[in-house]
N, C-alpha and C positions, 0 to 999 in steps of 0.2 A: 190592350192593357186593362180594359174594363172586365173582360172575361177572366183574365188572370186574377184580378182583385176579387172577383166574385167566386173564384175557385170553381170554374166551369171548364176544365181542361178538354173534355170531349167535344163540347160545342166549339171551343176555340180551334180545335184541330179539324173539325168537319164542316164548319159553316161555309167556307168558300166553295167547296164542291157542291154542297146542298143548295147554296144560293144560286150557283150557276144552273143546276138542274131545275130549281124552282122557276128561274127566269125563262129557261128554255121551254118548260112544259106548262108554264102559266099557272102555277099553283096559287091558290088564295093564301093570304098572309097567315091565316090560322093553321093551314096544313104545314107550312114551312116551320112555324114556331113549334107545332106539335112534334114534327119529325126531329128537330133539334133536341127538344126536351126528352123525347123517348130514347134517343141514343145516349144522352147523358145519364138517364136513370138506369138503363141497361148496363152501362159501363160501371157505374157505381156499385150495382148489385154484384157484378162479376168480381170487382176488386174486394168487396166485402166477403164474398165466399172464399176467395183466395186467402184473405187474412185469417178467416176462421179455420180453414183447412190447415194452414201453417201452424196455428196455435193449438190445434187439436192433438198434434203428435200421433195421429193415426198412421199405421203402417201403410205406405202409399200404394203397395201392390195388392192389398187385400180388399177387393171389391166384391159386391154381391154377384156381379156378372161372371166372376171367375169361381164362384163357390159351387161345388159339386153336390147339389141337393139329392141326386140319385143315390149317392153313397151314404146318405144319412136319412133313411126313410122316416125316422121319427120327427123330422123337422119339415113342416109344411112350407113350401115355397110361397104359397098364397098368403099364409099367415105372416111370414116375414115381410113380404111385399106390403101388406097392410100396415105392419109396424113401421115400415120405412116412410110411410106417409106422415108419421108423427102425430101431430094434432092432439086428439083427445087424451091419449095415455100420457103424453108428456105434460099436458096441462094439468093432469091429475096427480103428477108426481109418481106414477107407477114405475115398477122396476122390471128388469129382465134378468133372469138367472139361468145360466147355462152350466150343466153338469156333464161330465164324461171323462174318460181316461185321456192321457196325453196323446196328442197327434190326431184327434178326430175332427178338428176344424173349429173349435170353440172360438179361438181368437180371430180366425178368418171371418166367421159369421158375424160376430159382434162388431168387428172393425168395418166390415162391409156395410152393416146397418148404420154405423156412425158416419161413414162417407155419404150415404144416401140422405141422412138427416142434415148434414152440413149443406148439401146441395139444395135442400129445401129451406135453408136460412136459419137452422138451429145451431146453437153453439155446443160443441162436444169436446170432452177432454179424455184422452186415452192414457192410462198409466199402469205400470205394474203396481200391484198392491203394496209390495215391500217398499218401493220407492215412495209411495204415498204416505205410508206409515212413518218413514224417516222424515219426510217433509213436515208432517203434522207434529211429530215429536220435537223437532227443532223449533217449530213455532211455539209449542208449549213451554219449552225451556226458556225462550226469549219473551214469554208472557204476551204473545201475540196470536194465540190460537183462535180467538174470536175473529180477528182480522183475516186470518188465513182461511177459515171456514167461509167468511163472507166473500173472499176472492173466488173460492170454488163454487159459490152460489151463483156466479155469473153464467155457469154452464148448465144448459138444459139437461144434458146427460153426462154423467161422470162414469166412465168405464174403468172398472177395477179388474185387471187381468191377473190370473193366477192367485186368486184370493186365498185358497187353502194352503199355499206355500208359506204364508206368514206364520211365525212361531212366537210364542210368548217370550222365549228366552232371547229374542232379538231386541227386546225392550218393552216398555209399557204400551201395549196395543189397545188400551182403553180409548185411545184417540180415535180408533176406527169406530168404536161404538158411538162416540160423540158425533162423528161425521154422519153415521146412519141415522141417529136420532135427530140431528139438525135438518137433514133433508127429507125426513119422513113426511109423506103426503104433500110435499111442496115441490121437490126437485127429484128427478129420476136417477137411479143408479142401475148400472149393468154390471154383473159379476160373472166371471168364469171361474170354475172350481173343479179340481180333479176329484174331490171327495164330497160325499153328501153331507147334509147338515150334521149327521151323527158323528162325523169326523172333525167337527169344528171346535171341539173343546180345547185343542191346543192353540187356537187363535186368540181367544179372549181370556181375560184375567181370571174369570170364575164362571162356573156353569150358569148361574143366574143371568150373567151378562150375555152369554151365548144364546140362551133362550129368548131374552128380550130383543137381541139383534135379529135373530131369525124371525121372530114374530113380526117385527116391523118390515123386514124385507119381503116376506111372503104375503103380507096383508093385501097389497095391490101388486100382483106380480104375474108375469108370463114366465113359465118354467119350461126349458127345453132339456130333455134327457137325451144325451148323444152317446149312448153306450153302444158304439160300433167299433169295428176294427180300426186301428190306427192308420190314418192315411199315409203317414211316412213309412209304416211297415209295409203297406200294400205296394207303395212305389218301390221300396227296396227289394221286395220279393219279385216284382216284375223284371228287375234287372238281373236276377239270378238265372242260371241255366236250370232246366227242369230237374236234373239230378241233384242240384244244390238245394232246391226248394223242398225236397223230401227230408223229413226229420231223420236224423241218424239213428240207427238201431244200436242197441247195446247188447253184448253177449255176456253170458255168465262165465266167470273165470273157470278154467279147468282145474280139476284136482282139489 
């Protein structure tokens, strides 16, 4: 009853077996107490990581262990492994920007990095940028945008997937600029985009806002250029017969 009241469920579950082992092996009292506390702390950490993974909305199957670094030679595995340690760059509010055509593994790479950071105790949120814009627009309409930005501030890393798919005609996307400005040099952003910065004029309301957003994003940023052949296309081609993989020839019409 006391362990329940103190909210020590792991000690409550394990103490009989550990007490029996302690009596049998003649442990000193401090070793018995330390063993119980260690189990409780480890279990709490595991539950905390499980909660953070659930709230992160990260794709569950996209881990760094499954990412094909050999297929993307422009991305250094050692560099990504260092980023997965978190620490200094997250404390500085630095960003990660991934550019490349569809199907090259941008989402897989950044999601895998997110999973690694969750394992290390950081809080991560993965979202499609279009969904995030709608969420922020709704908050602005309800006069609660500052509160929504504060809720997002709980996350050490906010991953905005498919950034360049956002269009001005979907609504007032200046909320994206407010998010970038709010997190600048405090909290980290990770962005995947199919288009380089020069193609972002369609995202923000005006060119000056685009320049200001890009300036803040790149000030403290790691940039990965992933301009390789689409992974999905490579997989599809492997499934074709050799004759089907050859490009069809065209002949000039007669007469």
